[in-house]
N, C-alpha and C positions, 0 to 999 in steps of 0.2 A: 651127183657130184661129190667126189671125195676130197677131203682136206689134204692140202700139200703140207705135210708135217715138216718136210725139209725147209720150206720157206718160212713157215710159221714158228717152228721150234728151233731147229738146228742152226739156221742162219744167224739169228740174234745171239744165241748162246755162244757159238764159235766166234762171232764178231767181238763179243765182250770178254770171253774167258780164254779164247784160243791164243796159242803162242806159236811162232814159227819153228818148224822142225825140219831136219834133213833125215831122210830115210835112205839107207844104203844096204842093198842085198845083191852081192855079186856084181853084175853089170848094170843093175837097176839102181838109179839114184834119182830122188825126187824131193822137192820142197813141199812140205805139207803144213797144215795147221792142226795142232793137237791140243787137247785139254790135258794139262799136267795133273796126273793123279798119283804122284810119287810120294807125297807126304803121308806117313802112316796115320791111320785114324783109330781112335779108341771108341769102341762100341759097347754101351752098357748092355749086359745080358743078366738080368736079375741082380743078384748081389755081387757079381764080378764084372770086370771089364775085359773085353776081348779086343785084340789088335786086328786090323784089317789084313787081308791076304798078303799084300805086298805092293811094291810100286807098280804103277801102270800109267797108261796114256790112252785116251780116247781119240779115235780118228773116224771120220765119216767114211762109210763104205763107198759112196759116190766119188769122193776125192781120191781114194785108193784106185778105183777103177779108171778114173780120168787119167791118172798118172801111170797106168799099165802095171800096177802092183797087184799081182794075183796071190792067192793063198799059198801057193808053193814058195813065194818069196818071203813069207812072214817070219818063220822060225829062224833064229840066229841072225836076223837082220840087225843092223846098228841104227839106232835113233839118237840124234843129237838135238837137244833143246834145253833152254834155260841154263846153258853153260856146262851141261853134263852129257856124257855119252852112255847109252844104255843098250843092252842086248835083249831082243825079244825072246823070251823063253816059252811063252804060250800065249793063247788068245781066247777071248770069249766074245761071241757075237751078241750084240744088243740090237735086236730088230726094232722096227717102227711099225705103227699101224698100217703103213703102206707096204710092208714086206721087209724081209731080212736084208735085201740088197739096198734098201733106202735108209737103213739105220746106221749104227756105229759098230765098231769093233773096239774092245778094250784089250790092248796089248799088255800082257803081264811081263814085267821087265826085271832084269837084274843089272847091277852095275857092271859096266864093261871092264874087262881086265885091261890093266895098263901095262904096256911094255911088250 
């Protein structure tokens, strides 16, 4: 019997830390729950401090699949959450012990251009 990491790990984390988001890419529009990872982080590296890569948002792969959002829809998609609109510039898969399709994706974001 294998552990269901989605129920044991992701469900409580997204219930506690998740925020509502809207994902728009062409004709695809869906409401999702994301973990806001847009605040820069300072990481100590020896005697210096390094800033994190940039703003991001975590989304569960299963939620994307349920909403018909495939990888071809990810780049340049708009994501709106916590009162801001972001554009997906890249992504990183974060698999789970149950496999890549049962983990998360971290969307790497940039502020959406206004106007």
